[in-house]
C-alpha positions as CSV (number, residue, x, y, z in Angstrom):
1,X,6.9,-19.9,8.6
2,X,10.6,-19.0,8.4
3,X,10.0,-16.1,5.9
4,X,7.1,-14.7,8.0
5,X,9.1,-15.0,11.2
6,X,12.2,-13.3,9.7
7,X,10.1,-10.5,8.3
8,X,8.3,-10.0,11.6
9,X,11.6,-9.9,13.4
10,X,12.9,-7.2,11.1
11,X,9.8,-5.1,11.5
12,X,9.8,-5.5,15.3
13,X,13.3,-4.3,16.1
14,X,13.2,-2.7,19.6
15,X,15.8,0.0,18.8
16,X,16.4,2.3,15.9
17,X,18.9,1.1,13.3
18,X,21.4,3.9,14.4
19,X,21.5,2.3,17.9
20,X,22.4,-1.2,16.7
21,X,25.6,-2.7,18.0
22,X,28.8,-2.0,16.0
23,X,29.1,-5.7,15.2
24,X,25.8,-5.3,13.3
25,X,26.9,-2.3,11.2
26,X,27.1,-4.2,8.0
27,X,24.1,-6.1,6.8
28,X,24.6,-9.9,6.8
29,X,25.6,-11.2,3.4
30,X,23.6,-14.4,3.3
31,X,20.3,-15.7,4.5
32,X,22.0,-17.9,7.0
33,X,23.9,-14.9,8.5
34,X,20.6,-12.9,8.6
35,X,19.0,-15.8,10.5
36,X,21.9,-16.0,12.9
37,X,21.6,-12.2,13.5
38,X,17.9,-12.5,14.1
39,X,18.5,-15.3,16.6
40,X,21.0,-13.2,18.4
41,X,18.5,-10.3,18.5
42,X,15.9,-12.6,20.1
43,X,18.4,-14.1,22.6
44,X,19.5,-10.5,23.4
45,X,15.9,-9.6,24.0
46,X,15.4,-12.6,26.3
47,X,18.6,-11.7,28.2
48,X,17.5,-8.1,28.6
49,X,14.0,-9.1,29.8
50,X,15.6,-11.6,32.3
51,X,17.9,-8.9,33.7
52,X,15.9,-5.7,33.4
53,X,12.1,-6.3,33.4
54,X,11.2,-7.5,36.9
55,X,7.6,-8.2,36.1
56,X,8.4,-10.4,33.1
57,X,10.1,-13.7,32.5
58,X,11.2,-15.2,29.2
59,X,10.2,-18.6,28.0
60,X,13.6,-20.3,27.3
61,X,12.0,-23.3,25.7
62,X,10.0,-21.1,23.3
63,X,13.2,-19.2,22.5
64,X,15.1,-22.4,21.6
65,X,12.2,-23.5,19.4
66,X,12.1,-20.2,17.5
67,X,15.9,-20.1,17.1
68,X,15.9,-23.7,15.9
69,X,13.2,-22.8,13.3
70,X,15.5,-20.0,12.1
71,X,18.1,-22.7,11.4
72,X,20.4,-21.8,14.3
73,X,21.6,-24.2,16.9
74,X,20.6,-22.6,20.3
75,X,24.0,-23.6,21.7
76,X,25.7,-21.4,19.1
77,X,24.3,-18.4,20.9
78,X,26.3,-19.3,24.0
79,X,29.8,-18.9,22.4
80,X,31.9,-16.9,20.0
81,X,30.6,-14.1,17.8
82,X,27.0,-14.9,18.4
83,X,27.4,-14.6,22.2
84,X,29.0,-11.2,21.6
85,X,26.0,-10.2,19.5
86,X,23.6,-11.4,22.1
87,X,25.3,-9.4,24.8
88,X,25.5,-6.3,22.6
89,X,21.8,-6.5,21.8
90,X,20.9,-6.9,25.5
91,X,23.1,-3.9,26.3
92,X,21.5,-1.8,23.6
93,X,18.0,-2.7,24.8
94,X,19.1,-1.9,28.4
95,X,19.7,1.8,27.4
96,X,16.0,2.5,27.7
97,X,14.6,-0.1,30.1
98,X,11.0,1.2,30.6
99,X,10.4,1.6,26.8
100,X,12.0,-1.6,25.8
101,X,10.3,-3.7,28.5
102,X,6.9,-2.3,27.3
103,X,7.9,-3.1,23.7
104,X,9.0,-6.6,24.6
105,X,5.6,-7.2,26.3
106,X,3.8,-5.7,23.3
107,X,5.7,-7.6,20.6
108,X,6.6,-10.8,22.4
109,X,4.3,-11.1,25.4
110,X,1.3,-13.5,25.8
111,X,-0.7,-11.6,23.2
112,X,2.4,-10.4,21.3
113,X,2.2,-9.2,17.7
114,X,5.5,-10.8,16.6
115,X,6.2,-14.0,18.6
116,X,3.5,-14.4,21.2
117,X,4.6,-16.1,24.4
118,X,8.3,-15.5,24.1
119,X,8.0,-13.5,27.3
120,X,5.3,-13.5,30.0
121,X,4.3,-12.1,33.3
122,X,5.8,-13.6,36.4
């Protein structure tokens, strides 16, 4: 499951590589760092949806479960470098709200192609 989830996350990036935050400019060196970065991307997506997509709401419990399966403690996303990454991803997604809200629904909505049920309709 972890390998499939990580691969799906990499394929489902909501923004082009050129638009990734500066803190993500270098590829993570280890599998653990890649998993942390994927967790930050998901948490950034959830933050973006919560702040910018008025017709959707994230499933916080589902996010915690996915992040835990990636091997990351969800509380780590609320402090330090990972919190900065979460905020940076949310900001990047916020640069094109209509497109990224639609992509969030497509990839992570109830019938999502990547992680179904991470976000849903209000």
